[in-house]
GUVO-33202 format. One line per 10 residues: number of its first residue (from 1); their letters; for each residue x, y, z of N, C-alpha, C, O. Coordinates in pm, 1 decimal. Layout:
N
NUM) a) X/Y/Z/X/Y/Z/X/Y/Z/X/Y/Z ~ ... .
REM end
This chain:
75
1) xxxxxxxxxx) -5062.0/793.7/-3864.6/-5176.8/751.5/-3942.0/-5210.2/863.0/-4040.6/-5218.5/980.1/-4003.3 ~ -5228.9/825.6/-4165.5/-5259.0/922.7/-4270.0/-5396.2/985.9/-4249.0/-5491.6/918.0/-4211.1 ~ -5405.0/1115.6/-4273.8/-5533.6/1183.9/-4263.6/-5625.4/1144.9/-4378.6/-5747.6/1150.6/-4364.7 ~ -5567.8/1105.3/-4492.4/-5647.3/1065.9/-4608.9/-5702.8/924.9/-4595.2/-5815.5/897.5/-4636.5 ~ -5621.8/833.8/-4535.9/-5661.7/693.8/-4526.7/-5607.7/636.2/-4396.1/-5486.4/622.9/-4379.6 ~ -5696.2/602.4/-4304.2/-5655.6/551.0/-4173.3/-5582.0/417.5/-4183.5/-5519.0/373.5/-4087.2 ~ -5589.9/353.6/-4299.4/-5517.5/227.5/-4318.0/-5372.9/250.9/-4360.5/-5294.4/156.5/-4368.7 ~ -5338.2/374.5/-4387.2/-5202.8/411.9/-4430.0/-5127.9/465.4/-4308.6/-5160.1/572.6/-4257.2 ~ -5028.3/390.8/-4263.3/-4955.1/424.8/-4142.0/-4807.4/439.5/-4175.0/-4751.7/359.4/-4250.1 ~ -4744.4/541.5/-4119.0/-4601.1/561.2/-4134.9/-4532.8/522.5/-4004.8/-4571.4/568.6/-3897.3 .
11) xxxxxxxxxx) -4431.4/437.8/-4014.9/-4354.1/393.8/-3899.1/-4209.0/428.5/-3925.9/-4156.4/400.5/-4033.6 ~ -4144.6/489.6/-3827.6/-4003.3/524.0/-3840.0/-3925.6/438.1/-3741.2/-3949.3/442.5/-3620.5 ~ -3832.3/359.8/-3794.6/-3746.4/278.7/-3708.5/-3601.8/303.7/-3748.1/-3572.3/333.7/-3863.8 ~ -3512.6/291.1/-3651.9/-3371.9/316.7/-3678.4/-3305.4/194.5/-3741.8/-3221.6/207.8/-3831.0 ~ -3342.8/77.6/-3695.7/-3283.0/-44.1/-3748.8/-3390.5/-150.9/-3755.6/-3451.1/-185.2/-3654.1 ~ -3414.0/-203.0/-3873.7/-3516.8/-304.2/-3889.7/-3458.3/-443.7/-3890.4/-3365.5/-473.6/-3965.6 ~ -3512.6/-526.8/-3807.4/-3472.5/-667.4/-3805.2/-3567.7/-745.9/-3894.9/-3660.5/-689.5/-3952.9 ~ -3544.5/-873.7/-3905.6/-3619.5/-962.2/-3994.6/-3770.6/-943.2/-3979.9/-3829.2/-984.0/-3879.6 ~ -3832.7/-881.8/-4078.9/-3978.2/-863.3/-4086.6/-4037.9/-799.7/-3961.4/-4151.7/-829.3/-3924.7 ~ -3961.7/-712.8/-3895.9/-4002.7/-654.6/-3768.6/-4134.6/-577.3/-3778.1/-4223.4/-597.4/-3695.3 .
21) xxxxxxxxxx) -4148.3/-491.4/-3875.2/-4269.2/-409.9/-3886.3/-4389.3/-498.3/-3917.5/-4494.8/-483.7/-3855.9 ~ -4374.2/-588.5/-4011.4/-4483.6/-679.8/-4046.5/-4526.8/-761.3/-3924.2/-4646.1/-771.7/-3895.7 ~ -4432.0/-818.0/-3853.2/-4465.5/-901.3/-3736.3/-4528.8/-818.8/-3624.6/-4617.9/-867.1/-3554.8 ~ -4483.7/-695.3/-3607.3/-4540.9/-608.0/-3504.3/-4689.4/-583.1/-3530.4/-4772.2/-599.5/-3440.8 ~ -4722.5/-543.9/-3652.4/-4863.0/-515.5/-3684.6/-4947.6/-642.1/-3681.9/-5061.7/-638.8/-3635.8 ~ -4894.2/-752.6/-3730.1/-4970.0/-877.7/-3728.4/-4995.2/-926.0/-3585.8/-5097.1/-990.0/-3559.6 ~ -4903.2/-895.9/-3492.8/-4922.3/-933.6/-3352.9/-5042.8/-862.7/-3291.7/-5104.1/-913.7/-3197.9 ~ -5076.3/-746.1/-3344.3/-5193.3/-672.2/-3296.7/-5317.3/-699.8/-3381.0/-5419.4/-632.7/-3365.5 ~ -5308.7/-798.1/-3470.0/-5424.8/-840.6/-3546.0/-5447.9/-768.0/-3677.5/-5555.1/-780.4/-3736.8 ~ -5349.7/-692.7/-3723.7/-5364.5/-621.9/-3851.0/-5314.9/-708.1/-3966.6/-5215.9/-780.0/-3953.6 .
31) xxxxxxxxxx) -5383.5/-700.3/-4077.6/-5344.5/-770.9/-4198.8/-5254.8/-677.4/-4280.5/-5302.7/-579.1/-4337.1 ~ -5126.2/-707.7/-4286.5/-5030.7/-623.0/-4358.2/-5029.3/-666.3/-4503.4/-4988.8/-778.3/-4534.7 ~ -5072.7/-579.4/-4591.4/-5080.1/-612.8/-4733.5/-4966.7/-553.4/-4814.1/-4929.6/-607.1/-4918.5 ~ -4911.2/-442.8/-4766.6/-4805.7/-377.3/-4843.5/-4714.1/-301.3/-4749.3/-4760.4/-231.2/-4659.3 ~ -4584.7/-315.3/-4770.4/-4485.7/-236.3/-4698.8/-4402.7/-163.1/-4802.0/-4371.1/-217.8/-4907.7 ~ -4367.6/-40.4/-4771.7/-4289.5/39.3/-4864.9/-4179.2/109.5/-4787.9/-4207.2/195.6/-4704.5 ~ -4054.7/74.5/-4814.3/-3941.9/141.0/-4749.8/-3915.2/268.7/-4828.1/-3872.5/264.0/-4943.5 ~ -3940.4/381.9/-4765.1/-3929.3/509.2/-4837.2/-3789.9/569.4/-4830.0/-3750.0/643.7/-4919.6 ~ -3715.1/538.4/-4724.1/-3579.3/590.6/-4708.9/-3491.5/479.6/-4656.1/-3530.2/407.4/-4564.2 ~ -3373.7/465.6/-4713.6/-3276.2/368.8/-4665.1/-3139.1/434.2/-4671.2/-3096.3/478.6/-4777.7 .
41) xxxxxxxxxx) -3069.9/440.6/-4558.1/-2935.0/499.0/-4550.1/-2932.8/641.3/-4606.2/-2835.4/683.0/-4668.9 ~ -3040.6/714.5/-4582.8/-3046.6/852.3/-4629.3/-3083.1/868.8/-4775.2/-3083.2/980.7/-4826.6 ~ -3114.1/759.4/-4842.7/-3150.8/763.5/-4984.7/-3300.9/742.2/-4995.4/-3354.6/644.8/-4942.6 ~ -3368.2/833.7/-5063.9/-3513.3/830.3/-5077.3/-3552.6/795.7/-5220.8/-3478.4/822.0/-5315.4 ~ -3669.2/737.0/-5234.3/-3721.2/710.9/-5369.0/-3834.9/807.8/-5401.6/-3920.7/778.9/-5485.0 ~ -3834.0/920.2/-5336.2/-3936.9/1021.5/-5356.0/-3948.7/1061.0/-5503.2/-3848.4/1089.5/-5568.6 ~ -4069.9/1062.5/-5554.0/-4094.7/1102.4/-5691.7/-4072.6/992.2/-5793.9/-4089.1/1014.7/-5913.8 ~ -4035.6/873.5/-5747.8/-4010.2/762.9/-5840.5/-4128.8/666.9/-5839.4/-4197.4/652.4/-5738.2 ~ -4151.7/602.8/-5951.5/-4255.3/500.6/-5961.4/-4190.3/364.8/-5938.3/-4068.8/349.3/-5951.4 ~ -4273.2/267.1/-5904.0/-4224.0/131.2/-5884.3/-4151.3/85.0/-6011.0/-4204.5/96.3/-6121.4 .
51) xxxxxxxxxx) -4030.5/33.5/-5994.2/-3951.8/-15.3/-6107.0/-3855.5/87.1/-6164.9/-3767.3/51.8/-6243.1 ~ -3871.7/215.1/-6127.0/-3779.5/318.1/-6174.7/-3642.0/299.8/-6112.1/-3629.4/246.5/-6001.8 ~ -3540.6/343.8/-6182.3/-3404.0/345.4/-6129.6/-3346.4/484.8/-6151.6/-3393.0/560.0/-6237.2 ~ -3245.2/517.6/-6073.5/-3177.7/645.7/-6091.1/-3033.4/631.3/-6044.3/-2999.9/539.9/-5969.1 ~ -2949.6/722.2/-6089.6/-2810.7/725.5/-6047.3/-2801.9/797.9/-5913.7/-2868.3/899.5/-5893.2 ~ -2720.5/746.0/-5823.2/-2701.2/812.6/-5694.8/-2626.9/943.2/-5714.7/-2541.7/954.5/-5802.8 ~ -2659.6/1041.4/-5632.8/-2588.3/1168.3/-5638.7/-2451.7/1150.6/-5572.3/-2433.8/1058.3/-5492.9 ~ -2355.2/1237.3/-5603.4/-2224.2/1228.4/-5536.9/-2235.3/1236.4/-5384.0/-2159.0/1170.6/-5313.2 ~ -2327.6/1314.6/-5334.0/-2346.9/1324.8/-5188.7/-2394.3/1191.4/-5131.8/-2346.9/1148.7/-5026.5 ~ -2488.0/1125.0/-5200.8/-2537.5/994.9/-5154.6/-2425.7/890.9/-5155.5/-2416.3/809.0/-5064.1 .
61) xxxxxxxxxx) -2341.9/893.9/-5257.4/-2230.3/799.0/-5265.4/-2134.0/821.6/-5149.2/-2091.0/725.9/-5084.9 ~ -2099.9/947.9/-5122.0/-2009.8/978.7/-5010.3/-2069.9/933.5/-4877.6/-2000.0/878.1/-4792.7 ~ -2200.4/957.5/-4860.1/-2267.6/916.8/-4736.8/-2262.9/765.0/-4719.3/-2234.9/715.9/-4609.9 ~ -2290.1/691.5/-4825.7/-2284.8/545.7/-4817.5/-2144.2/495.9/-4786.5/-2126.7/404.8/-4705.5 ~ -2044.0/555.6/-4850.6/-1905.8/516.5/-4823.4/-1869.9/541.8/-4677.6/-1803.2/460.1/-4614.1 ~ -1914.6/655.6/-4625.0/-1888.3/687.7/-4485.3/-1957.9/587.2/-4392.7/-1900.7/546.0/-4291.8 ~ -2080.0/548.4/-4426.8/-2155.0/453.5/-4343.5/-2087.1/317.7/-4334.2/-2093.1/252.5/-4230.0 ~ -2022.6/274.6/-4442.3/-1957.4/143.0/-4442.4/-1808.5/149.6/-4414.2/-1739.3/47.8/-4416.6 ~ -1758.8/271.5/-4387.1/-1618.7/285.6/-4349.3/-1520.7/293.1/-4464.2/-1402.0/265.7/-4446.2 ~ -1568.3/329.8/-4582.5/-1479.5/344.3/-4698.6/-1457.0/492.9/-4718.5/-1550.9/566.7/-4748.5 .
71) xxxxx) -1336.1/536.1/-4702.5/-1303.4/677.3/-4723.8/-1244.5/694.4/-4863.8/-1174.1/606.5/-4913.4 ~ -1272.8/803.9/-4924.5/-1218.0/831.2/-5057.2/-1072.0/870.3/-5042.2/-1041.6/966.2/-4971.2 ~ -980.8/798.8/-5107.0/-837.5/814.5/-5085.1/-778.3/934.2/-5157.2/-669.4/979.2/-5121.7 ~ -846.6/986.6/-5256.8/-789.1/1095.2/-5335.2/-813.0/1232.0/-5272.9/-774.4/1332.8/-5332.1 ~ -873.3/1239.0/-5159.5/-900.0/1368.8/-5095.4/-797.4/1401.2/-4992.7/-804.6/1506.5/-4929.4 .
REM end
């Protein structure tokens, strides 16, 4: 729970299923108005505004390839 705003909660899950976080909070009677995925597969949108895009770094590309089982053949 955020110290600035008690309505701002951070939840860390390893694997999210269909609307899992939304359904969890709604089951306890909370009205979920906004969800924001801050990190996915080790890639963060830190410092970006809604609608911004950026190029992945070479490290992020390698990490994603490793996650899906694609190895770079030229190494």
